[in-house]
C-alpha positions as CSV (number, residue, x, y, z in Angstrom):
1,M,0.0,0.0,0.0
2,W,1.0,3.6,-0.6
3,D,1.5,4.3,3.1
4,R,4.0,1.4,3.7
5,I,7.2,3.4,3.1
6,G,9.1,2.8,6.3
7,R,8.7,6.2,7.9
8,L,6.2,7.9,10.1
9,R,3.6,9.8,8.2
10,T,1.1,12.4,9.4
11,A,-2.7,12.1,9.0
12,V,-4.9,15.1,9.6
13,I,-8.6,14.2,10.3
14,T,-11.3,16.8,10.7
15,G,-14.5,15.8,12.5
16,G,-12.1,13.6,14.5
17,S,-13.9,13.5,17.8
18,S,-16.7,11.2,16.8
19,G,-18.4,9.3,14.0
20,I,-16.5,8.5,10.8
21,G,-13.6,10.7,11.6
22,L,-12.9,9.0,14.9
23,A,-13.4,5.5,13.5
24,T,-10.9,6.3,10.7
25,A,-8.4,7.6,13.3
26,R,-8.7,4.4,15.3
27,L,-8.1,2.3,12.2
28,L,-5.0,4.3,11.3
29,A,-3.7,3.9,14.9
30,R,-4.1,0.2,14.7
31,R,-2.2,0.1,11.4
32,G,0.8,1.8,13.0
33,G,3.3,4.2,11.3
34,W,1.0,7.2,11.6
35,R,1.2,10.4,13.5
36,I,-2.5,11.5,13.9
37,V,-3.7,15.1,14.1
38,L,-7.4,15.2,15.2
39,A,-9.5,18.4,14.6
40,A,-13.0,19.1,15.9
41,R,-15.0,21.9,17.5
42,D,-16.0,20.1,20.7
43,Q,-12.9,20.5,22.9
44,A,-14.0,17.9,25.6
45,R,-14.7,15.2,23.1
46,L,-11.7,16.0,21.0
47,D,-9.4,15.7,24.0
48,E,-10.9,12.4,25.0
49,A,-10.4,11.0,21.5
50,A,-6.8,12.3,21.3
51,D,-6.0,10.8,24.7
52,E,-7.3,7.5,23.6
53,L,-5.2,7.4,20.5
54,G,-2.1,9.3,21.6
55,A,-3.0,11.8,18.9
56,I,-2.5,15.6,18.6
57,A,-5.7,17.5,19.4
58,V,-6.3,20.8,17.5
59,R,-9.6,22.6,18.2
60,C,-10.8,23.7,14.8
61,D,-14.0,25.3,13.5
62,V,-14.1,24.7,9.8
63,T,-16.0,28.0,9.3
64,S,-13.1,29.9,10.6
65,D,-10.2,30.8,8.3
66,A,-7.9,31.4,11.3
67,D,-8.7,28.0,12.8
68,V,-8.1,26.2,9.6
69,R,-4.8,28.1,9.1
70,E,-3.8,27.0,12.6
71,L,-4.6,23.4,11.8
72,A,-2.4,23.6,8.8
73,R,0.4,25.1,10.8
74,R,0.1,22.4,13.4
75,A,0.3,19.8,10.7
76,V,3.6,21.3,9.5
77,D,4.9,21.1,13.0
78,E,4.1,17.3,13.0
79,G,5.9,16.7,9.8
80,G,3.4,17.8,7.2
81,C,0.1,16.3,6.0
82,D,0.5,13.1,4.0
83,L,-3.2,12.1,4.4
84,L,-6.1,14.4,4.8
85,V,-9.4,13.0,5.9
86,H,-12.1,15.7,5.9
87,S,-15.3,14.5,7.7
88,A,-16.5,17.5,9.7
89,G,-20.1,18.4,9.1
90,V,-23.6,18.9,10.5
91,P,-27.0,17.3,9.6
92,S,-29.1,20.4,9.2
93,R,-32.5,18.7,9.3
94,H,-35.0,21.2,8.0
95,N,-37.8,20.5,5.5
96,V,-37.3,22.3,2.2
97,L,-40.4,24.5,2.7
98,D,-39.7,25.3,6.3
99,A,-35.9,26.1,6.1
100,T,-34.9,29.7,6.6
101,A,-32.2,31.5,4.7
102,D,-30.0,31.1,7.8
103,D,-30.6,27.3,7.8
104,W,-29.4,27.1,4.2
105,R,-26.5,29.5,4.8
106,S,-25.3,27.6,7.9
107,A,-25.3,24.2,6.2
108,L,-23.5,25.5,3.2
109,E,-20.9,27.3,5.3
110,I,-20.0,24.2,7.3
111,N,-20.6,21.3,4.9
112,Y,-19.5,23.0,1.7
113,I,-17.3,26.0,2.3
114,G,-15.7,24.2,5.2
115,C,-14.7,21.5,2.8
116,V,-13.3,24.0,0.4
117,R,-11.5,25.8,3.2
118,V,-9.8,22.7,4.6
119,L,-8.8,21.1,1.3
120,S,-7.4,24.3,-0.1
121,E,-5.4,25.2,3.1
122,L,-3.9,21.7,3.4
123,W,-3.3,21.3,-0.3
124,P,0.3,22.6,-0.5
125,Q,1.4,20.1,2.2
126,V,-0.4,17.1,0.5
127,L,1.0,18.2,-2.9
128,E,4.6,18.4,-1.6
129,R,4.4,14.8,-0.2
130,K,2.3,13.4,-3.1
131,G,-0.1,12.4,-0.4
132,R,-3.8,11.5,-0.5
133,I,-7.1,13.2,0.4
134,A,-10.4,11.6,1.4
135,A,-13.5,13.8,1.8
136,V,-16.7,12.5,3.3
137,C,-19.6,13.7,1.3
138,S,-22.9,11.7,1.3
139,V,-25.4,9.8,-0.7
140,A,-27.6,12.7,0.3
141,G,-25.4,14.7,-2.1
142,T,-26.7,12.6,-5.0
143,V,-30.5,12.7,-4.4
144,A,-33.1,15.3,-3.5
145,L,-33.7,15.0,0.2
146,V,-36.8,16.9,1.3
147,P,-36.7,16.4,5.1
148,A,-33.1,17.6,5.3
149,A,-32.9,19.9,2.2
150,P,-30.2,22.3,3.4
151,Y,-28.0,19.3,4.3
152,S,-28.6,17.6,0.9
153,A,-27.9,20.8,-1.0
154,S,-24.7,21.4,0.9
155,K,-23.5,17.9,0.2
156,H,-24.4,18.2,-3.5
157,A,-22.1,21.3,-3.5
158,A,-19.4,19.6,-1.6
159,L,-19.4,16.5,-3.8
160,S,-19.2,18.7,-7.0
161,F,-16.2,20.5,-5.5
162,V,-14.4,17.3,-4.4
163,R,-15.0,15.7,-7.8
164,A,-13.5,18.8,-9.6
165,F,-10.7,19.2,-7.0
166,G,-9.8,15.5,-7.5
167,A,-9.8,15.7,-11.3
168,D,-7.2,18.5,-11.2
169,A,-5.2,17.1,-8.3
170,R,-4.6,13.9,-10.2
171,R,-2.6,15.8,-12.7
172,H,-0.2,16.7,-9.9
173,G,0.2,13.1,-8.6
174,V,-2.4,13.5,-5.7
175,T,-5.5,11.3,-5.5
176,V,-8.7,12.6,-4.0
177,T,-11.4,10.2,-2.9
178,A,-15.0,11.4,-2.5
179,V,-16.7,9.1,0.0
180,N,-20.5,8.8,-0.2
181,P,-21.9,6.9,2.8
182,G,-25.5,5.9,3.2
183,P,-27.3,6.8,6.4
184,V,-25.0,6.5,9.4
185,P,-26.8,6.2,12.8
186,T,-25.3,8.6,15.3
187,P,-26.7,10.5,18.4
188,G,-27.1,13.6,16.3
189,F,-28.8,11.8,13.4
190,P,-30.4,8.6,14.8
191,Q,-32.1,7.5,11.5
192,G,-35.1,6.4,13.6
193,Q,-37.6,6.4,10.8
194,L,-35.3,4.4,8.5
195,L,-34.5,1.8,11.1
196,K,-38.2,1.3,11.8
197,M,-38.8,0.3,8.1
198,P,-38.7,-3.4,7.1
199,G,-35.1,-4.1,6.2
200,G,-34.1,-0.5,7.1
201,R,-31.1,-1.6,9.1
202,F,-29.6,-3.0,5.9
203,L,-29.7,0.4,4.4
204,T,-27.6,2.0,7.1
205,V,-23.8,1.8,7.6
206,S,-21.8,2.0,10.8
207,P,-19.0,4.6,11.2
208,E,-16.5,1.7,11.5
209,R,-17.6,0.1,8.2
210,C,-17.5,3.5,6.5
211,A,-14.0,4.2,7.8
212,A,-12.7,0.8,6.6
213,R,-14.1,1.5,3.1
214,L,-12.7,5.0,3.2
215,L,-9.2,3.8,3.9
216,K,-9.4,0.9,1.4
217,A,-10.5,3.3,-1.4
218,T,-7.8,5.8,-0.4
219,D,-5.2,3.1,-0.5
220,R,-6.3,2.2,-4.0
221,G,-6.5,5.8,-5.1
222,L,-10.2,5.5,-6.2
223,P,-11.8,8.8,-7.2
224,E,-15.2,8.0,-5.6
225,V,-16.8,5.3,-3.4
226,Y,-20.3,4.6,-2.1
227,V,-20.8,2.9,1.2
228,P,-22.4,0.4,0.8
229,H,-21.9,-0.1,-2.9
230,F,-25.6,-0.4,-3.7
231,W,-26.3,3.3,-2.8
232,R,-24.8,4.1,-6.2
233,V,-28.1,3.0,-7.6
234,G,-29.9,5.8,-5.8
235,A,-27.8,8.3,-7.6
236,A,-28.7,6.7,-10.9
237,F,-32.4,6.6,-10.1
238,Q,-32.4,10.3,-9.2
239,S,-31.5,11.0,-12.9
240,L,-33.8,8.4,-14.4
241,L,-36.8,8.6,-12.0
242,P,-36.4,11.9,-10.1
243,G,-40.0,12.1,-8.7
244,L,-40.1,8.6,-7.4
245,T,-36.6,8.7,-6.0
246,S,-37.3,12.0,-4.1
247,R,-40.5,10.6,-2.6
248,C,-38.8,7.4,-1.5
249,A,-35.9,9.4,0.1
250,E,-38.5,11.6,1.8
251,I,-40.1,8.6,3.5
252,A,-36.9,6.9,4.4
253,W,-35.0,9.9,5.8
254,S,-37.8,11.5,7.8
255,Y,-36.0,12.2,11.1
256,D,-37.1,10.7,14.4
257,E,-39.5,13.0,16.1
258,T,-38.9,11.1,19.4
259,A,-35.1,11.9,19.4
260,P,-33.9,14.0,22.2
261,V,-34.2,17.7,21.5
262,G,-30.4,18.1,21.6
263,A,-29.9,15.4,19.1
264,R,-32.1,17.3,16.5
265,G,-29.9,20.3,16.6
266,E,-26.8,21.0,14.5
267,Q,-24.1,19.0,16.1
268,P,-20.8,19.3,14.2
269,T,-18.3,16.5,14.4
């Protein structure tokens, strides 16, 4: 694999205090040979995760230019970024007709502009080392998602950016992998309605499984991966049968009204 080169390498992981980001950090720690820089907004959870893994904790709000610049500086201090895994994001569960301009703006600033900000700021380091980048987008970025419209729109934008970024980066010897997971049950996004459906649990994916696929795809230098594979069909159906696909997505992704109030807010990772 590309990371087996006999020297310690540095991985920078945003959204590293929970979910896919933390699961990816744990897998890298088990591989060995990696110095891990974890970034997230929640200082307490970030410190806990860093202590567990012996990683470097950098509090970083991806909506802040200064925070992202500081993250890049800390990466240089740790030898420079060989692998960037960007997984920071928020769910933004607002129905398309109920969402306010602020709801749309917030989702775009975190899930889309945050991705642009992180990849652009860390790019010189990854380029210098001919490293690799993995950006967690979403299946929601390939379909119209009525119950979480700002989230879906922001992930559409992020996926478009990552695809374009990767196409140009490949000319410079750097591979960029867009990772599109299906629904990932977390405290902030419990997927209650989907899990109640017959066979619904087969449509979800755990953070650990997603992290394993992310690293496998990155090792192979793939430009894009869906987790599980069958979610690629949803993207195809959106083009072929847009009305039916949108309706099915609306039913499946209706958020759980019984979830704790705090879990229905925007909880960045």
